[in-house]
PyMOL Python script that loads the backbone (N, CA, C, O; Angstrom):
from pymol import cmd

cmd.read_pdbstr("""\
ATOM      1  N   MET A   1       0.851  -1.177   0.000  1.00  0.00           N
ATOM      2  CA  MET A   1       0.000   0.000   0.000  1.00  0.00           C
ATOM      3  C   MET A   1       0.896   1.238   0.000  1.00  0.00           C
ATOM      4  O   MET A   1       1.652   1.460   0.945  1.00  0.00           O
ATOM      5  N   GLU A   2       0.810   2.033  -1.048  1.00  0.00           N
ATOM      6  CA  GLU A   2       1.640   3.230  -1.148  1.00  0.00           C
ATOM      7  C   GLU A   2       0.842   4.517  -0.960  1.00  0.00           C
ATOM      8  O   GLU A   2       1.418   5.599  -0.851  1.00  0.00           O
ATOM      9  N   THR A   3      -0.473   4.399  -0.924  1.00  0.00           N
ATOM     10  CA  THR A   3      -1.333   5.572  -0.784  1.00  0.00           C
ATOM     11  C   THR A   3      -2.467   5.249   0.184  1.00  0.00           C
ATOM     12  O   THR A   3      -3.004   4.141   0.183  1.00  0.00           O
ATOM     13  N   LYS A   4      -2.823   6.234   1.010  1.00  0.00           N
ATOM     14  CA  LYS A   4      -3.963   6.042   1.899  1.00  0.00           C
ATOM     15  C   LYS A   4      -4.663   7.377   2.125  1.00  0.00           C
ATOM     16  O   LYS A   4      -4.045   8.440   2.052  1.00  0.00           O
ATOM     17  N   ASP A   5      -5.949   7.303   2.398  1.00  0.00           N
ATOM     18  CA  ASP A   5      -6.774   8.485   2.611  1.00  0.00           C
ATOM     19  C   ASP A   5      -7.100   8.575   4.098  1.00  0.00           C
ATOM     20  O   ASP A   5      -7.669   7.646   4.671  1.00  0.00           O
ATOM     21  N   ARG A   6      -6.740   9.689   4.717  1.00  0.00           N
ATOM     22  CA  ARG A   6      -7.027   9.924   6.135  1.00  0.00           C
ATOM     23  C   ARG A   6      -7.627  11.307   6.299  1.00  0.00           C
ATOM     24  O   ARG A   6      -7.026  12.308   5.908  1.00  0.00           O
ATOM     25  N   ASN A   7      -8.802  11.356   6.874  1.00  0.00           N
ATOM     26  CA  ASN A   7      -9.491  12.627   7.146  1.00  0.00           C
ATOM     27  C   ASN A   7      -9.567  13.522   5.915  1.00  0.00           C
ATOM     28  O   ASN A   7      -9.387  14.736   6.009  1.00  0.00           O
ATOM     29  N   GLY A   8      -9.832  12.918   4.768  1.00  0.00           N
ATOM     30  CA  GLY A   8      -9.991  13.689   3.543  1.00  0.00           C
ATOM     31  C   GLY A   8      -8.684  14.096   2.876  1.00  0.00           C
ATOM     32  O   GLY A   8      -8.706  14.796   1.864  1.00  0.00           O
ATOM     33  N   LYS A   9      -7.562  13.679   3.415  1.00  0.00           N
ATOM     34  CA  LYS A   9      -6.262  13.985   2.814  1.00  0.00           C
ATOM     35  C   LYS A   9      -5.646  12.702   2.274  1.00  0.00           C
ATOM     36  O   LYS A   9      -5.749  11.643   2.894  1.00  0.00           O
ATOM     37  N   MET A  10      -5.007  12.802   1.119  1.00  0.00           N
ATOM     38  CA  MET A  10      -4.355  11.657   0.506  1.00  0.00           C
ATOM     39  C   MET A  10      -2.879  11.661   0.895  1.00  0.00           C
ATOM     40  O   MET A  10      -2.156  12.617   0.612  1.00  0.00           O
ATOM     41  N   TYR A  11      -2.443  10.595   1.538  1.00  0.00           N
ATOM     42  CA  TYR A  11      -1.046  10.448   1.948  1.00  0.00           C
ATOM     43  C   TYR A  11      -0.365   9.404   1.068  1.00  0.00           C
ATOM     44  O   TYR A  11      -0.974   8.416   0.658  1.00  0.00           O
ATOM     45  N   HIS A  12       0.897   9.647   0.792  1.00  0.00           N
ATOM     46  CA  HIS A  12       1.685   8.754  -0.060  1.00  0.00           C
ATOM     47  C   HIS A  12       2.950   8.353   0.695  1.00  0.00           C
ATOM     48  O   HIS A  12       3.517   9.155   1.436  1.00  0.00           O
ATOM     49  N   TRP A  13       3.392   7.103   0.502  1.00  0.00           N
ATOM     50  CA  TRP A  13       4.629   6.652   1.126  1.00  0.00           C
ATOM     51  C   TRP A  13       5.795   7.173   0.303  1.00  0.00           C
ATOM     52  O   TRP A  13       5.900   6.885  -0.890  1.00  0.00           O
ATOM     53  N   CYS A  14       6.671   7.939   0.939  1.00  0.00           N
ATOM     54  CA  CYS A  14       7.839   8.489   0.260  1.00  0.00           C
ATOM     55  C   CYS A  14       9.047   7.648   0.641  1.00  0.00           C
ATOM     56  O   CYS A  14       9.397   7.544   1.817  1.00  0.00           O
ATOM     57  N   ILE A  15       9.682   7.049  -0.360  1.00  0.00           N
ATOM     58  CA  ILE A  15      10.821   6.174  -0.086  1.00  0.00           C
ATOM     59  C   ILE A  15      12.051   6.964   0.364  1.00  0.00           C
ATOM     60  O   ILE A  15      12.909   6.422   1.060  1.00  0.00           O
ATOM     61  N   LYS A  16      12.146   8.221  -0.021  1.00  0.00           N
ATOM     62  CA  LYS A  16      13.295   9.031   0.394  1.00  0.00           C
ATOM     63  C   LYS A  16      13.151   9.496   1.844  1.00  0.00           C
ATOM     64  O   LYS A  16      14.119   9.467   2.605  1.00  0.00           O
ATOM     65  N   HIS A  17      11.945   9.926   2.226  1.00  0.00           N
ATOM     66  CA  HIS A  17      11.698  10.370   3.595  1.00  0.00           C
ATOM     67  C   HIS A  17      11.453   9.182   4.532  1.00  0.00           C
ATOM     68  O   HIS A  17      11.600   9.301   5.748  1.00  0.00           O
ATOM     69  N   LYS A  18      11.084   8.053   3.960  1.00  0.00           N
ATOM     70  CA  LYS A  18      10.725   6.849   4.712  1.00  0.00           C
ATOM     71  C   LYS A  18       9.602   7.147   5.697  1.00  0.00           C
ATOM     72  O   LYS A  18       9.650   6.773   6.868  1.00  0.00           O
ATOM     73  N   MET A  19       8.590   7.836   5.176  1.00  0.00           N
ATOM     74  CA  MET A  19       7.420   8.174   5.978  1.00  0.00           C
ATOM     75  C   MET A  19       6.263   8.567   5.060  1.00  0.00           C
ATOM     76  O   MET A  19       6.451   8.797   3.865  1.00  0.00           O
ATOM     77  N   TRP A  20       5.059   8.640   5.642  1.00  0.00           N
ATOM     78  CA  TRP A  20       3.894   9.070   4.886  1.00  0.00           C
ATOM     79  C   TRP A  20       3.958  10.585   4.701  1.00  0.00           C
ATOM     80  O   TRP A  20       4.190  11.328   5.655  1.00  0.00           O
ATOM     81  N   THR A  21       3.751  11.034   3.459  1.00  0.00           N
ATOM     82  CA  THR A  21       3.825  12.458   3.138  1.00  0.00           C
ATOM     83  C   THR A  21       2.631  12.857   2.274  1.00  0.00           C
ATOM     84  O   THR A  21       1.874  12.007   1.805  1.00  0.00           O
ATOM     85  N   LEU A  22       2.478  14.149   2.077  1.00  0.00           N
ATOM     86  CA  LEU A  22       1.416  14.635   1.194  1.00  0.00           C
ATOM     87  C   LEU A  22       1.853  14.612  -0.270  1.00  0.00           C
ATOM     88  O   LEU A  22       1.010  14.668  -1.165  1.00  0.00           O
ATOM     89  N   HIS A  23       3.149  14.531  -0.521  1.00  0.00           N
ATOM     90  CA  HIS A  23       3.627  14.465  -1.899  1.00  0.00           C
ATOM     91  C   HIS A  23       3.843  13.011  -2.308  1.00  0.00           C
ATOM     92  O   HIS A  23       4.080  12.144  -1.467  1.00  0.00           O
ATOM     93  N   LYS A  24       3.759  12.762  -3.603  1.00  0.00           N
ATOM     94  CA  LYS A  24       4.038  11.420  -4.122  1.00  0.00           C
ATOM     95  C   LYS A  24       5.547  11.212  -4.143  1.00  0.00           C
ATOM     96  O   LYS A  24       6.312  12.174  -4.223  1.00  0.00           O
ATOM     97  N   ALA A  25       5.965   9.976  -4.072  1.00  0.00           N
ATOM     98  CA  ALA A  25       7.394   9.664  -4.103  1.00  0.00           C
ATOM     99  C   ALA A  25       8.032  10.208  -5.375  1.00  0.00           C
ATOM    100  O   ALA A  25       9.173  10.669  -5.348  1.00  0.00           O
ATOM    101  N   SER A  26       7.310  10.157  -6.481  1.00  0.00           N
ATOM    102  CA  SER A  26       7.840  10.651  -7.753  1.00  0.00           C
ATOM    103  C   SER A  26       8.003  12.164  -7.765  1.00  0.00           C
ATOM    104  O   SER A  26       8.737  12.696  -8.598  1.00  0.00           O
ATOM    105  N   GLU A  27       7.329  12.869  -6.850  1.00  0.00           N
ATOM    106  CA  GLU A  27       7.407  14.326  -6.777  1.00  0.00           C
ATOM    107  C   GLU A  27       8.384  14.809  -5.703  1.00  0.00           C
ATOM    108  O   GLU A  27       8.561  16.015  -5.530  1.00  0.00           O
ATOM    109  N   CYS A  28       9.010  13.894  -4.991  1.00  0.00           N
ATOM    110  CA  CYS A  28       9.887  14.257  -3.880  1.00  0.00           C
ATOM    111  C   CYS A  28      11.129  14.982  -4.385  1.00  0.00           C
ATOM    112  O   CYS A  28      11.734  14.586  -5.381  1.00  0.00           O
ATOM    113  N   THR A  29      11.498  16.047  -3.682  1.00  0.00           N
ATOM    114  CA  THR A  29      12.671  16.835  -4.060  1.00  0.00           C
ATOM    115  C   THR A  29      13.833  16.629  -3.091  1.00  0.00           C
ATOM    116  O   THR A  29      14.881  17.257  -3.239  1.00  0.00           O
ATOM    117  N   LEU A  30      13.654  15.755  -2.101  1.00  0.00           N
ATOM    118  CA  LEU A  30      14.719  15.485  -1.144  1.00  0.00           C
ATOM    119  C   LEU A  30      15.851  14.757  -1.842  1.00  0.00           C
ATOM    120  O   LEU A  30      15.643  13.728  -2.486  1.00  0.00           O
ATOM    121  N   GLU A  31      17.056  15.306  -1.704  1.00  0.00           N
ATOM    122  CA  GLU A  31      18.220  14.661  -2.301  1.00  0.00           C
ATOM    123  C   GLU A  31      18.932  13.862  -1.229  1.00  0.00           C
ATOM    124  O   GLU A  31      19.303  14.400  -0.186  1.00  0.00           O
ATOM    125  N   VAL A  32      19.120  12.594  -1.483  1.00  0.00           N
ATOM    126  CA  VAL A  32      19.811  11.720  -0.551  1.00  0.00           C
ATOM    127  C   VAL A  32      21.216  11.520  -1.079  1.00  0.00           C
ATOM    128  O   VAL A  32      21.418  10.978  -2.166  1.00  0.00           O
ATOM    129  N   SER A  33      22.178  11.963  -0.296  1.00  0.00           N
ATOM    130  CA  SER A  33      23.570  11.891  -0.702  1.00  0.00           C
ATOM    131  C   SER A  33      24.177  10.564  -0.279  1.00  0.00           C
ATOM    132  O   SER A  33      24.139  10.211   0.900  1.00  0.00           O
ATOM    133  N   LYS A  34      24.731   9.834  -1.220  1.00  0.00           N
ATOM    134  CA  LYS A  34      25.401   8.577  -0.895  1.00  0.00           C
ATOM    135  C   LYS A  34      26.607   8.849  -0.005  1.00  0.00           C
ATOM    136  O   LYS A  34      26.886   8.081   0.916  1.00  0.00           O
ATOM    137  N   ASP A  35      27.318   9.933  -0.273  1.00  0.00           N
ATOM    138  CA  ASP A  35      28.498  10.265   0.513  1.00  0.00           C
ATOM    139  C   ASP A  35      28.136  10.487   1.977  1.00  0.00           C
ATOM    140  O   ASP A  35      28.845  10.025   2.871  1.00  0.00           O
ATOM    141  N   ARG A  36      27.036  11.193   2.222  1.00  0.00           N
ATOM    142  CA  ARG A  36      26.622  11.471   3.587  1.00  0.00           C
ATOM    143  C   ARG A  36      26.291  10.168   4.310  1.00  0.00           C
ATOM    144  O   ARG A  36      26.683   9.979   5.461  1.00  0.00           O
ATOM    145  N   ASN A  37      25.574   9.275   3.643  1.00  0.00           N
ATOM    146  CA  ASN A  37      25.235   7.994   4.257  1.00  0.00           C
ATOM    147  C   ASN A  37      26.478   7.157   4.485  1.00  0.00           C
ATOM    148  O   ASN A  37      26.602   6.510   5.525  1.00  0.00           O
ATOM    149  N   ASN A  38      27.393   7.156   3.539  1.00  0.00           N
ATOM    150  CA  ASN A  38      28.628   6.384   3.682  1.00  0.00           C
ATOM    151  C   ASN A  38      29.487   6.935   4.818  1.00  0.00           C
ATOM    152  O   ASN A  38      30.099   6.165   5.558  1.00  0.00           O
ATOM    153  N   ASN A  39      29.538   8.259   4.963  1.00  0.00           N
ATOM    154  CA  ASN A  39      30.330   8.865   6.033  1.00  0.00           C
ATOM    155  C   ASN A  39      29.787   8.480   7.405  1.00  0.00           C
ATOM    156  O   ASN A  39      30.561   8.195   8.319  1.00  0.00           O
ATOM    157  N   LYS A  40      28.468   8.469   7.554  1.00  0.00           N
ATOM    158  CA  LYS A  40      27.867   8.095   8.832  1.00  0.00           C
ATOM    159  C   LYS A  40      28.184   6.638   9.147  1.00  0.00           C
ATOM    160  O   LYS A  40      28.502   6.300  10.287  1.00  0.00           O
ATOM    161  N   GLU A  41      28.098   5.781   8.141  1.00  0.00           N
ATOM    162  CA  GLU A  41      28.395   4.362   8.347  1.00  0.00           C
ATOM    163  C   GLU A  41      29.867   4.178   8.705  1.00  0.00           C
ATOM    164  O   GLU A  41      30.203   3.385   9.585  1.00  0.00           O
ATOM    165  N   GLU A  42      30.744   4.913   8.020  1.00  0.00           N
ATOM    166  CA  GLU A  42      32.182   4.819   8.289  1.00  0.00           C
ATOM    167  C   GLU A  42      32.500   5.292   9.699  1.00  0.00           C
ATOM    168  O   GLU A  42      33.313   4.677  10.389  1.00  0.00           O
ATOM    169  N   GLU A  43      31.866   6.384  10.137  1.00  0.00           N
ATOM    170  CA  GLU A  43      32.086   6.891  11.486  1.00  0.00           C
ATOM    171  C   GLU A  43      31.630   5.869  12.520  1.00  0.00           C
ATOM    172  O   GLU A  43      32.291   5.676  13.540  1.00  0.00           O
ATOM    173  N   GLY A  44      30.511   5.220  12.261  1.00  0.00           N
ATOM    174  CA  GLY A  44      30.011   4.189  13.172  1.00  0.00           C
ATOM    175  C   GLY A  44      30.967   3.021  13.259  1.00  0.00           C
ATOM    176  O   GLY A  44      31.200   2.478  14.339  1.00  0.00           O
ATOM    177  N   ASN A  45      31.523   2.630  12.118  1.00  0.00           N
ATOM    178  CA  ASN A  45      32.489   1.526  12.108  1.00  0.00           C
ATOM    179  C   ASN A  45      33.750   1.892  12.877  1.00  0.00           C
ATOM    180  O   ASN A  45      34.299   1.061  13.601  1.00  0.00           O
ATOM    181  N   LYS A  46      34.215   3.134  12.725  1.00  0.00           N
ATOM    182  CA  LYS A  46      35.409   3.574  13.443  1.00  0.00           C
ATOM    183  C   LYS A  46      35.173   3.564  14.950  1.00  0.00           C
ATOM    184  O   LYS A  46      36.050   3.175  15.721  1.00  0.00           O
ATOM    185  N   LEU A  47      33.984   3.994  15.361  1.00  0.00           N
ATOM    186  CA  LEU A  47      33.651   4.013  16.785  1.00  0.00           C
ATOM    187  C   LEU A  47      33.632   2.593  17.342  1.00  0.00           C
ATOM    188  O   LEU A  47      34.138   2.348  18.437  1.00  0.00           O
ATOM    189  N   GLN A  48      33.056   1.667  16.599  1.00  0.00           N
ATOM    190  CA  GLN A  48      33.024   0.271  17.045  1.00  0.00           C
ATOM    191  C   GLN A  48      34.442  -0.277  17.179  1.00  0.00           C
ATOM    192  O   GLN A  48      34.750  -0.986  18.137  1.00  0.00           O
ATOM    193  N   LEU A  49      35.291   0.048  16.232  1.00  0.00           N
ATOM    194  CA  LEU A  49      36.675  -0.419  16.276  1.00  0.00           C
ATOM    195  C   LEU A  49      37.395   0.158  17.496  1.00  0.00           C
ATOM    196  O   LEU A  49      38.107  -0.561  18.196  1.00  0.00           O
ATOM    197  N   LYS A  50      37.208   1.457  17.749  1.00  0.00           N
ATOM    198  CA  LYS A  50      37.842   2.086  18.911  1.00  0.00           C
ATOM    199  C   LYS A  50      37.381   1.435  20.206  1.00  0.00           C
ATOM    200  O   LYS A  50      38.183   1.194  21.108  1.00  0.00           O
ATOM    201  N   GLN A  51      36.080   1.151  20.295  1.00  0.00           N
ATOM    202  CA  GLN A  51      35.549   0.525  21.501  1.00  0.00           C
ATOM    203  C   GLN A  51      36.113  -0.882  21.683  1.00  0.00           C
ATOM    204  O   GLN A  51      36.439  -1.287  22.799  1.00  0.00           O
ATOM    205  N   ALA A  52      36.225  -1.614  20.594  1.00  0.00           N
ATOM    206  CA  ALA A  52      36.767  -2.972  20.667  1.00  0.00           C
ATOM    207  C   ALA A  52      38.234  -2.944  21.092  1.00  0.00           C
ATOM    208  O   ALA A  52      38.655  -3.736  21.935  1.00  0.00           O
ATOM    209  N   LEU A  53      39.006  -2.034  20.510  1.00  0.00           N
ATOM    210  CA  LEU A  53      40.420  -1.927  20.872  1.00  0.00           C
ATOM    211  C   LEU A  53      40.595  -1.516  22.326  1.00  0.00           C
ATOM    212  O   LEU A  53      41.486  -2.008  23.019  1.00  0.00           O
ATOM    213  N   SER A  54      39.743  -0.616  22.777  1.00  0.00           N
ATOM    214  CA  SER A  54      39.802  -0.172  24.164  1.00  0.00           C
ATOM    215  C   SER A  54      39.492  -1.333  25.108  1.00  0.00           C
ATOM    216  O   SER A  54      40.156  -1.494  26.132  1.00  0.00           O
ATOM    217  N   ALA A  55      38.510  -2.123  24.774  1.00  0.00           N
ATOM    218  CA  ALA A  55      38.157  -3.277  25.603  1.00  0.00           C
ATOM    219  C   ALA A  55      39.297  -4.282  25.631  1.00  0.00           C
ATOM    220  O   ALA A  55      39.578  -4.872  26.674  1.00  0.00           O
ATOM    221  N   MET A  56      39.957  -4.482  24.496  1.00  0.00           N
ATOM    222  CA  MET A  56      41.082  -5.406  24.434  1.00  0.00           C
ATOM    223  C   MET A  56      42.232  -4.906  25.317  1.00  0.00           C
ATOM    224  O   MET A  56      42.873  -5.698  26.008  1.00  0.00           O
ATOM    225  N   GLU A  57      42.492  -3.605  25.295  1.00  0.00           N
ATOM    226  CA  GLU A  57      43.555  -3.030  26.128  1.00  0.00           C
ATOM    227  C   GLU A  57      43.242  -3.237  27.605  1.00  0.00           C
ATOM    228  O   GLU A  57      44.125  -3.589  28.387  1.00  0.00           O
ATOM    229  N   GLU A  58      41.984  -3.020  27.986  1.00  0.00           N
ATOM    230  CA  GLU A  58      41.590  -3.200  29.385  1.00  0.00           C
ATOM    231  C   GLU A  58      41.769  -4.653  29.800  1.00  0.00           C
ATOM    232  O   GLU A  58      42.252  -4.926  30.899  1.00  0.00           O
ATOM    233  N   ASP A  59      41.387  -5.586  28.940  1.00  0.00           N
ATOM    234  CA  ASP A  59      41.533  -7.003  29.242  1.00  0.00           C
ATOM    235  C   ASP A  59      43.014  -7.350  29.384  1.00  0.00           C
ATOM    236  O   ASP A  59      43.396  -8.111  30.273  1.00  0.00           O
ATOM    237  N   LYS A  60      43.838  -6.795  28.512  1.00  0.00           N
ATOM    238  CA  LYS A  60      45.285  -7.076  28.545  1.00  0.00           C
ATOM    239  C   LYS A  60      45.882  -6.586  29.866  1.00  0.00           C
ATOM    240  O   LYS A  60      46.706  -7.275  30.467  1.00  0.00           O
ATOM    241  N   GLU A  61      45.469  -5.405  30.319  1.00  0.00           N
ATOM    242  CA  GLU A  61      45.978  -4.855  31.573  1.00  0.00           C
ATOM    243  C   GLU A  61      45.554  -5.704  32.760  1.00  0.00           C
ATOM    244  O   GLU A  61      46.318  -5.826  33.718  1.00  0.00           O
ATOM    245  N   LEU A  62      44.366  -6.297  32.732  1.00  0.00           N
ATOM    246  CA  LEU A  62      43.897  -7.120  33.829  1.00  0.00           C
ATOM    247  C   LEU A  62      44.684  -8.427  33.914  1.00  0.00           C
ATOM    248  O   LEU A  62      44.894  -8.956  35.006  1.00  0.00           O
ATOM    249  N   VAL A  63      45.117  -8.945  32.771  1.00  0.00           N
ATOM    250  CA  VAL A  63      45.844 -10.205  32.737  1.00  0.00           C
ATOM    251  C   VAL A  63      47.271 -10.022  33.237  1.00  0.00           C
ATOM    252  O   VAL A  63      47.816 -10.921  33.877  1.00  0.00           O
ATOM    253  N   GLU A  64      47.870  -8.904  32.964  1.00  0.00           N
ATOM    254  CA  GLU A  64      49.281  -8.663  33.317  1.00  0.00           C
ATOM    255  C   GLU A  64      49.462  -8.434  34.764  1.00  0.00           C
ATOM    256  O   GLU A  64      50.585  -8.217  35.219  1.00  0.00           O
TER     257      GLU A  64
END
""", "prot")
cmd.dss("prot")
cmd.show_as("cartoon", "prot")
cmd.util.cbc("prot")
cmd.orient("prot")
């Protein structure tokens, strides 16, 4: 279901906004940047790596 009528208004599922909107997906002007999404994913991966390395250092100190 990509369209629904609520209280006399027609709502459409927008794949870019990932929510119900008054505009059709084909009319959406939101630009989704691949670079922005990739940067967020890369930052998340770096944070996970830092946390893992930190945990390993703590474990190493406890063993010594």
